[in-house]
N, C-alpha and C positions, 0 to 999 in steps of 0.2 A: 203446387201449381207455379209458384214463383221462387226462384233462387235469388237470394240477395247476397252480393259480395261486398263486404263492408269492413270498416274499422271504427274504432271509438273516437271519431272526429265529428265536428259539427256537420259537415256535409254527409257523412254516413248516417248520423242520427236523424237527419231530416227524413230520410226514406224509411227507416225502421219505425219512426213515430207515425208516419202516414200509414204504413202497413198495419200497425197496431190499431190505429183509429178506424181503418177500414174493416178490420176483423177478418181479413182474408188469409188463407193458409200460405205460409212462406217458410223457406228454409234458409237461415243465415249461414254464410260461409265466411270464415275469418280470413281477411287478407292483411297480414301484419306488415304494415308499410315500414316499420322499423327493421324488418328483416328483408326488405326489398321484394316481398312476395308479389307486389304489383307488377313486376317485370316478368313473371312466369308466363310462358307461352300460352297456357290454357286461359289465363286471365286476360292477356292481351287480345285473345280472339274475340272477347266480348267488350273489352274496353281498350281500344287501340291507343288511347292517350295515357295509359298506365296510371289512371287515377280511380280511386274509389269514390262513391259507390257505383255499382253496376248491377243490373238485374237480367235474368233470363226468364221469360214468361213461357212456360211449357204449353200453355193453352194456345198461344198464338205463334210460338216458335220464334219470337222476336227477342233480341237482346237490346238493351238500352243503356247507354252511358251518360254521364253528366247529371248531377243531382237535380237541377231544375227541369231537365227534360224528363227524368224519371218521375218527378212529382206530377208533371203535366200528363204524362202517359197514364199513370195509375189513376189519377183523379178523373181523367177523361174516360178511361175504361169503365170505371165504376160509377161515374157521374155523381161524384160527391166532392165536397170541399173546394169547388171551383168558384164559388160565389154565385148566388142566385140573382137573376135579373140584372139590375144596374150595378150590382157588386162585382160582376165578372171583371170588368176592366180595372177597377181599383185593385182587385186581387192581382191582376197581371202586372200593373204598375209596381206594386210593392214586392212582388216576386222578383221582377227585374232589378229593382233597387237593391235587393239583397244580393242577387247574383253578380251585378256589375259594380256595386259599391261597398256595402257593409262587409260581405265575406272577404273580398280581396284586401280591403284596407285593414280589417281586424287581423287577417292572416299575417300582414306585415308587422302589425303591433306585436303579435305573438313572436315573430322572428326576432325583432330588434329589441323588444322590451323584456320578454320572458326568457328567451333562450340565448340571446347574445347581447345582454345589457352592457352598455359601455363601449361597444364596438364602434358605434356610429351615433353620436349624440344628435347629429342633424337628422338622421333617418328616424330615430326614436321620437324626436320632437315633432317631426313632420307627420308621421303616421298617428301618433297619439293625439295631435291636434285635430286631425281629420276624424279620428274615432269619436272624439268628443262632439264634433260637429254633427256626425251621423246620429249619435245618441240624442242630440238635441232635436234633430229632424224627426226621429221616431217619437220622441216625447211629445212634440207638437202634434203629430198625426194622431196620437192616441188620446189627445185631450177631448173628453166627452165621448170617446168610443171605447168599446170593450176590445175590439180587434181592428187590425189595420184596414181591412176591407169591410168593416161594419158587421161582419159575421166571421166565424172561425173558418179559415181557409188554409190552403197550402202555403199561402204567403206567411202566415203566422208560424207554420211548421218549419219554414225555411229560415226565418229570422231568429226564432227562439233559441235554437242550439248555439248560435253564435253569441247571443247575449248571455247564455249560460256560462261562458268563459269570461265573465266580467272581471274576475279576480286576476286572470292572466293579463288583462288589458289595463289593470290598475284603475278601473272605473268604479266609482261609488254610485250604486244605483239609487241611493237616497237623494242624489242630486237630480234625478230624473223620475219624479214621482209617478207619472203616468206609465212609464216603462216598468217601474217597480211593481205597480199594481197589475199590469198585464203579465209580466214575467211570473209573478207568484201565483196568479190565477191559472195560467197554463201549466205550471209545474205541478199543480194539484190534480191534473187529469190522469186517471189510471193508465190510459194508453200512452201518454207521454212518459210516465214513470217506467212503464215496461220498455218502450222503445229506446229510452235513454241508455239502457243497460245491454243493448245489442251491439256487437256480438258477445260482449262479456262485461262483467261488472268491473268498474275501475274505482268509482267512489260514488257516494250519494250525490244527488243533484245539488249543486251549490245554491245556498240560500243566503241572501244578504243579512 
């Protein structure tokens, strides 16, 4: 019913985790960004911004790009994981927090700290400082809560894959005990374990 075009990145894993949580049929298609397969004309037809993930829903004939939009599309279609009642808007707040803050900033940490260490100390320090601040924000939010929107939603599914690269970010999760508790709890979910390894196995889920 759904074709998922993806790669083994946090943004890709958001969608495969949601699809596994929904339990709906889907077919993963590997888009190897290391080989520039995201620039292939067939992929650009459904994802004009040449970014993974993207989906094509055969039931509706609709293609959707951008991970946050895909999460909203699927959660709305199946009416699950949006946050019930008053939890809808907290879900939306924290989904937007991930899309506009956590993801982009941690992506810069990956670039300057993991892959290009020493190229720009200013950039590495700037983005690492912001990463620590964002982890503190998340830790504060999770104080006394199991999930960011009080129940398990697509906001958690969006945030969790980025936190799963804490080693790349040189983040010690033990310094953020609420994040650590939340991270390890979600990592134990069978659907998360399956979705993490889509479209292929790279390594086991990192554990502190």
